[in-house]
C-alpha positions, 0 to 999 in steps of 0.5 A: 563483493561489497561493491556488488552487494551495494549495486544490487541493493541500489537496483532493488531500491530504484526498481520499486513498483514499476519504475523499471518496467520495460513493457506495458503494464498488464491490465487489471482484468486479465491474469498477468503474464511474466513481468521480467523487470519485477523478477530482475529486481526481486532477484537483485534484492535477494542476492544483495541480502545474501552477499551482505550477510556473508560479508558481515557488514551491518551497514551494508546489510541494513541497506540490503534489507531496505532493498528487500523491503522495496521488493516485498510486494510480489503479492497482496497479503505480504504484511507478515513478511514485512513485519519480519524484515522490519524486525531484523532491520530494527535489531541490526540497527539498534545493535550497531547504533545505526539510528537512521536505519533503526527508525526505518526498520520501526516504520516498516514494522509500524506499517506492517503491524497496521496492515495486520490489524495488530494495533497495540503493537503498532502503537508501541512502535509509533511511540518509539519512533517519536522518541528516536525522531526527537533524540536524533533530530529526524522530524520527518519520521513524525509525519509517518506517526501522525498518519498512523494515528489518524488511521488508528483513530479511524479504525477504533473510533470511526471516520468522524473522529479521525477526520481532523487528524487526517486534515492535520496529517495532510497539512504536515505532509504538504512540505515534507518533500516525500511525494508518496505522502503528498501526491494524491493523498487527499483523494485516498483520504476522501475515499476512506469513509466510502470504502469503509461503508457500502456504495459509491462516492458522491462524485462532487466530493472528488471533483476538486481533489487531485488524484495524482498518481492514483487517477487511473484506479480512481477514475472508474469508481468516479465514472460509476458514481456519476452514472456513466456505467458504460464509460466505467465498464470500458475504463475497468477493461483498460485499467492496468493492474495497481502497482505492487506497493504499499497501497495495492490492496487498497487500489484493488478494493477501489477497482472491485467497488467500481466493478461491482457497481457496473457488473464487470465480472472479469475484474471482480474475479481478478480482484477476488484472486488477488485479494484472497491472500490478504484476507487476514489484513486491513485494506490499505493499512499496510501503508500506514496512511489509510485503512479501508477496513478488513479485506474480508469485508471487501471479499464478501462484497465481491462474492455478492456481486459475482453471485448477482452477476451469475444470477443475472446470466441465468435469467 
C-alpha cells in the first residue's frame, strides 16, 4: 500500500499542468470537452492522500499532499483550497521535523494567501520562510519571497515602487535552476503595468522580451497592440486554453484583454465563465510572482466589451 501511495503521488506530481496530455488541448474560445489525462491525475492525487492518511506515514502523506497541490488547479479561483492544503502540509511537517516539506507548505500558503489578497498573513509566511531557509540552508526558498515582496509592493505602492524589486527578482532567479521562475518571467513582469491599467502594451516594449512558454497566450495581445486586428482575431480563435496552473487566471486576463480590443465575442464569453469563480481573487497573485490586480476589475472590463459587441450587433 505504501508503494502504491508513492507511485500515485509521483503520477500526480509528474502530471501537473498538461504534462501527460494525450490529445490536442481544447481551444480557449470553445467550451472544453473531457480531458482524460487531467481526470486521471486528479484521481491519482486523491487516492494517494487517502492511502497515505490510512497508513499514518507522515513523510508519505507530505509527498501525497504535494501531489494534491499539483492537481488543485481544475478551475480558476481555487486559492482557498490551496491555502488549506498548505496549512495541512505545514502542520504535518512542523510536527514531524520535516523541514523541506514545512518550507514547501509555507510557500504554498504564501502563494494562496497572495491570490486571496490576504497580504498581512502572506507577509508573516514570507518572514517565516526566510527564517527557515536560513536555519536549514535552503537558499532557493528566498527566491520565492523576493518575488512575493515585489508583488506585494506593486499591490500596495504601485508599479513604479515595485519596478526595481522585480529587476532584483529576475536577477535572483536567473541561475536558480527553476524553469518556472526564469522562462518567460520577464514577459509577465513587463505586462504587469499594462494589465493593471486599461489599454494595450506598447508593442516595442515586448519585442526583445522572451515570452518563453507563455508565447501562445501573449501573441494575440501583441498582435492587437500592433494594429494587426485580423491576425489577433485569428490567433484568439486558434489559441489553446491556458494551462491549469498557478498562472491560469493571469493568462485568461491577457486573452480577455486581447479579445476585448478586437471584439472576439466567443473568447470574451469563455473568459467570463472561467474567471467568475475567481472573482474574489487577484489575477496572477496566486503564483506569488505577479499580480494583474483584482479579477473583478477584469470581469468588469469583459462585461463592458461584451456590452459594446452586443450594441454593435444591434446597429
